[in-house]
Each structure stands twice: as structure tokens, then as C-alpha cells.
N, C-alpha and C positions, 0 to 999 in steps of 0.2 A: 372657811373664810377667816382671814386673819383679823383679829379684833382691832388692830391699829387702823385698818381701813375704815372702821366705823367710828373712830375717834372716841373710844370709850375707855382708854387707858388699860389698866390691868384687870380686864374683865374677860370672862369666857362667854362667847355668844352661844346661847342655848337654842334660839329660834329666831327666824326673821320672816317678814312679810313684805311683798313687793306689789306695787301697783301695775297697771297694764302697760306702763312705759318703762317697766323694770327699775323704777326708782324706789328706794327703800321706804316702806310705809311705817314699819315699827320693828323693834327688836327686843328680845328678852335676853338679859345678860346676868351672869352670876359673878360674885366676887367672893372668892374663897376666904381671903383674909378678913373681910367684914362679915362673913356668914350671912350674905344678903343677896337678893335678886331684884332686878329692876326691869320693869316693863316701860319702854320708852316709845312715845308716839311723836312722829315728826310734824312740823308745821307745814304751811303751804309752800309748795315748790313752784318757782316761777316757770318751770318747764312743763307743768301739768295743769291744763285748763280745768280738769275735773276738780282740782283743789279749789280753784276760784269759784266754780259753780256751787260746791258744797258750802263755801264761806258765805255766799250771797243768796242762798236759797232760804227765803224767810217763811215759807209755808209752815203753818202750825199743825203739829200732830198731837192730839189729845188722847184721853184714856179710851176713846172709842176705837183707836188704833190697837189691834191685838198685840203688837210688839211692845208698845208703851205699857200696856196693862200687864203683860206677862213678864217683861224684863225688869219692871220696877213694881212688884206686887205690894210693897209696903206703902205705896202712895194710894190714897183713897180714890176709888173710881168715881165717887160722887163729888169730889172736890171741884169747885168752880174755877174756871180759867186755868186749868192745868194743861200745859202743853210744852213741847220741846220743838226747837227749830228743825225742820225736815232735813236740811243740808247736813248738819252735824250728826243727826240721828242716822242718816243713810251711810255716813262714813263708819259709824259705830257698828251698824248691822252688817256692813260689807265684810268685816273681819272678825265678827263676834265669835264664830265657831272656831276658826283656827287659833285665835288668841287664847280662848278659854281652854282649848285642848293643850296648847303649848304650856300655859301656866300650870295646869294640873299635872302635866308630865314632869315639869321642872320641880314643882313642890314635892312630888313623890320622890324624885331623885335626890333632893336636898331637904330632908324632913325637919332639919333644925334651922333652916334659913328663914330670915324675915323677908317680906315681900313689899316692894315700894312701886307705886305707879307714878309716872312722870310724863308731862307733855308740854309743848310750847305752841302757842297760837292756835291754829286749827287742831293741832295735836293735843292742846290743853283741853279744848272742849271734848275731844274724843276720849282723853284720859278720864275726865270727869264722868262721862257716860259709862266707860268701862268700869270704873271704880264703883259707881252707883249700881251697876248690874252685879258686880262681885258681892255686894252687900247681901244679895238674895241667895248667894251660893255659900252655904255655911262652911264648906271646906276651905274655900279661898278667903272668905271674909275673916276667918279665924287667924289667918297668917298675914293678912294685909295690914301693915303697920303705919303706912303713910301714903298720901297722894299729894304731889307737888305740881302745881300748874304755873306756868310762866306766860304772862300775856294772854290770859284766857278771855276770849270774847264772851259776850252775853249770849246765852244759848236757850233760855226758856223763861217761862213765867215764874213769878215769885213762888207760887204753889209748888212748882216742879223743882226749881233749884234749891229752895229752902228745905223741901222735903228730903231731897237726896243729901243735902249738906248736913242736916240733923242726924241722919243715919251714919254718916262718915265721922261726925264729931270733930274732935281736935286732931284727928289724923289728916284732915284736909287743910292744906296751906296754899293760899292763893297769892302768888308773888306778882307785884306790879312794879315796873321800872319807871320811876319818875313820872313824867306826864305822857306816858304811852297812850296812844289813841285806842288801840284795839280792845283793851279790857272794858271800854265804855261804849262799844257799838254792837249792834245786833238788830234783831227784828224789833218792830215798833213797841211791843209790850214786854220784851225781854229785859230782865233786871239783874243787878248784881246780887249774889246771895247774901243773906243777912247773917246766918249762923256759921261763921267761918273765922279762921285766923288768917288775916291778911298781913303780908310782909311788904311794906312799901319802901322801895329803894329811893333814897334821896341823896343829894350831894350838897350837904350843908355849906361846906367851904367851896366857894367858886373856883372853877378851873382845877379841881382835884379829881383824881380817879378813884379815890377811896370812898366807898359808899357808906351811908348811914342807914341802918335798917330800923324802920319804925313799925311797931306793932299796932295793928288796927283790929277792929272788932266786926267788920263787915260793911255791907252796902249803905248803912245809915250813919257810919262814922265819918262825919264831915271834916274831921281833923286830918284825914288821910286822902287817898286818891278819889274817893267818892265826892269830896268837896271841891274838886277842881272844876272850874268853869270850862265849857266846851271850847272856848276860843283859845285856850292855852294848850290843848291836847295836840300831840305831834306824832306823826308816823315814824319819825327818825329814831325814837327811843324804843321802837319795837323790833325793827329789822333793817338791815342795810339794803334790802331789795325794795325799790320803788320810792317815789317821792310825792305821791298824790295825797290829797286830803279828802276824807269823806265826812268830816265832823259836822258839816252843815246839814247833811241829810240823815245821818245815822246816830249822832251823839245822843245817848239816852241814859245819862246818869240818873239814878233814882232821885237824888236831891234836886235835880233840875226839872223834874216833871211838874 
């Protein structure tokens, strides 16, 4: 498959995964010049109802679920209120085996390359879970240098997301665009992670396309996106697809609780 069809520039595609409708799920690409590899997870496709079902499935999976316990063994099984949203977790589990196999094969092929995990929207939640799982795999964790999520929705309890975030450390960068709605919605008790680097994109000068990147320290930093009131959040700064607003039902910023 020609890399230009996947819009990834001067990259070599190492592996791909497709959903049941033959829509690209994820791809693993290498860049020879940068000596790096990128695992990229796509966001919701308007043509795939399974994506919407995963986005909106709020059922909570805790440590009594064997997968949660085994895939994130560094999280305490005795922790209270530890859970991850079932919809995002099901997407992670669906491709866990082929993604892990592809990453290991590529790391063996390129022993000196760094490894970066990336995702947008639904794919950002998925990327977070993949990276959290890779932490428990010493061979992959040793090579994983960064995880970048764009427009990542809320996907679990504070015990879960903060526990994973602490393991990832400053490798994890959560990018929020202006007053994007999606990073602030999720299940009722899902929250923004505290122990992260957040890059908040703002446009200080009106009517300019030049962004200002503001460094934030996580879900309790009210000087950044966590301090936005629900009424100003907008779907338009997340995706060009759709125009509906769910903020009245799902807005769940930690500072507004």
C-alpha cells in the first residue's frame, strides 16, 4: 500500500488494521530519517456505527474484570473506584493482539528506532490504553518515548487514569484544541488525568490561524482547558463531522463537579 494514500508523508507503512467495514483502524509507520516509529489510532468514522457505540458505551469495568487486572497489573486490585469505560476498553481489546505483535516485529526490525503512540478522539482513548498496556511489557516500554493524544475523551475513574498517567510520566502529552467539547465528556464518574503534560491550543489574537501553545499541568489546572465552563465548549473545534452538542448531558470537567 502506498504511504501517500494514508496521508503520512515520507513514512513506510509497517502494519495496518481494518475494521469490519474495511475502514482503516490503525497503522504502524516508520520514518528512516527520524529513526522513529509511530503507532497511529484513528478517531470515530461517520461511516461506522461501531465507533459511535464504543464512544457512548458508559458501562464501567473494574479490577474484577480479568482483562483490566491482567493488562494493567501495576494498578492496585484493592483500589476503590478503579474502572475504565467499557466502550473504549472493547476497542483496545479488539486489536490488542495484532497491534502488540506488529509493534514487537517492527521494534525487532529497527532496533535503534524510538517508538511513539498517537491517537485522535476515540483513537486517543485507544492510544492511551495501548500505551498503558505497553508499560507492562518491558521490551516495548523501554522503547516507547512518547504518547500524544489529540482531543482525548474522558475514559475512566481518577484511580485508573491517574495510575496509568503516572506510569507514563512526562512521555504522555494530552493536546486540547481551544474549547473542544470532547476532552471534557465521558461516563458520569470519568475525569481528566491529573499527572500529565497538557498542551492547550489557544488563539490569542482574534481571527488568526497561528496558535499559541499553553503548557498545563493536568485536570486541576484551572488556567487551562479544565477551567472552561461547560457552556462555552464546542463540537466545532474537535472535528468537521457533525454539529450536535452533548454538553448538557455529558460535560464532566473535574472543576465543575
